[in-house]
C-alpha positions in Angstrom: -0.8 3.4 -3.1 0.9 0.3 -3.4 1.5 -0.4 -7.3 4.7 -2.6 -6.6 6.9 0.1 -7.8 8.3 3.5 -7.5 7.5 6.2 -10.0 6.4 3.2 -12.3 2.9 4.4 -13.5 1.7 4.0 -16.6 0.4 6.7 -19.1 -1.5 6.0 -22.1 -0.1 2.4 -22.1 3.7 3.7 -21.8 5.5 3.0 -18.5 7.7 5.8 -17.4 11.2 5.3 -15.7 11.1 3.7 -12.1 11.7 0.5 -10.4 9.4 -2.7 -9.8 9.7 -4.1 -6.4 7.5 -7.4 -7.4 10.0 -9.9 -7.2 9.8 -10.8 -4.2 6.7 -8.6 -3.5 7.2 -6.2 -0.3 4.5 -6.5 2.1 4.6 -3.1 3.6 1.9 -3.7 6.0 4.2 -6.6 7.6 7.1 -4.6 7.5 5.4 -1.9 9.5 3.9 -4.3 11.9 7.4 -5.7 12.5 8.6 -2.2 13.7 5.4 -1.9 16.1 3.1 0.2 13.8 -0.5 -0.8 13.6 -0.9 -1.8 9.7 -3.5 -3.1 7.2 -3.1 -4.4 3.8 -5.9 -3.6 1.5 -6.6 -5.4 -1.7 -10.2 -4.9 -2.3 -12.0 -1.5 -2.8 -14.9 -2.2 -0.5 -12.2 -2.6 2.6 -10.9 0.8 2.2 -13.6 2.9 4.3 -13.6 0.1 7.0 -9.8 0.6 7.4 -9.9 4.5 7.4 -12.6 4.5 10.2 -10.5 2.1 12.2 -7.5 4.1 11.8 -9.2 7.7 12.4 -9.7 6.5 16.2 -6.1 5.7 16.9 -3.9 7.9 18.4 -0.7 6.2 17.3 0.8 6.1 13.8 -0.8 3.6 11.3 -0.2 2.4 7.9 -2.7 1.4 5.1 -1.0 -0.6 2.3 -3.5 -0.1 -0.4 -2.7 -2.4 -3.4 -3.5 -1.0 -6.7 -3.1 -2.2 -10.4 -1.7 0.6 -12.2 
């Protein structure tokens, strides 16, 4: 899950210690593809299941970068 941070989740409106990676944003799917890994970036909930179905048939590593708003 890509919330543009590391251990930077909010609990009851309060942020816990972490780092933000949003300036510039990291495109993990593009980064993975640059290393030869099949990768998809998901921004809409309805795109998750088709992406999972696609990678389930693969015999090589794959990355699904799911952007979430946390």
